[in-house]
Each structure stands twice: as structure tokens, then as C-alpha cells.
N, C-alpha and C positions, 0 to 999 in steps of 0.2 A: 482270296475272298475275305472281305471284312466281316467280323463277327458283329452281330446286332446287340446293342446293350438294351436292357430293359430296366425300368424304374418301377418299384412297387412302393406303395404308400400304406404304411401300417399304423394302427393305433398303438398307443403304449401297451396295451393289454396283448394285442396280436404280436408286437415285437417281442414281449416277454416270453410268449408261448414258443415262437420261433427259436429264440435263444435257448430255452430249456430243452427243446426237442433236438437241436444240434448238439447240445452238451450231452444229452443222454445217448445219442448215436456215437459220439466221440468216446464216451466211456465203454460202450459196447465194443468198439473197435479195439480199444486199448486192452480190454479183458482178453481178446482174441489174438493179441500181439500183432495187429495189422497196422499199416501206415495211416497216420491221421493228418498228414501235411496239407492236403487240399481242404479238408474239413476245418483245420485250424485257421486257415486263411479266410474261409467263408464266415466262420464264427466271429473273427476279429472284425470283418467288414460289417456285419450285422450289429455287433456291439458298439461300433464306433459311428454308425450312421446316425444323422440327426433324426429326432422323433418329433413330429409335429402334432400338436394337440388339436383334435378336431372337435 
């Protein structure tokens, strides 16, 4: 079965909020000595995604 891809369009402000939230979650996982591999990949994808000004 093929996974469905979704695209979301964020304003620069929303993009910043998402990055800050993911980073906060990553820091919490690091404090608990838990694996952050999947979260790191997602954070990189969000940070490298193009941002369109609306």
C-alpha cells in the first residue's frame, strides 16, 4: 500500500512557530535521554522547506 503525501502551506510566522515547537519537543526528549532521530528528520524538512510569502 502506498502512503499518501500531504502538503501544507504555512506563512513565515506559522513556519517559525512549527520550528520552535519541534525544537522544544526535541529538547524535552533529549532531557529524558530518548531517541530524537525521527524528530530530527522532520525538523530538517521543515527548516529546509521553501516559504512562500502570502
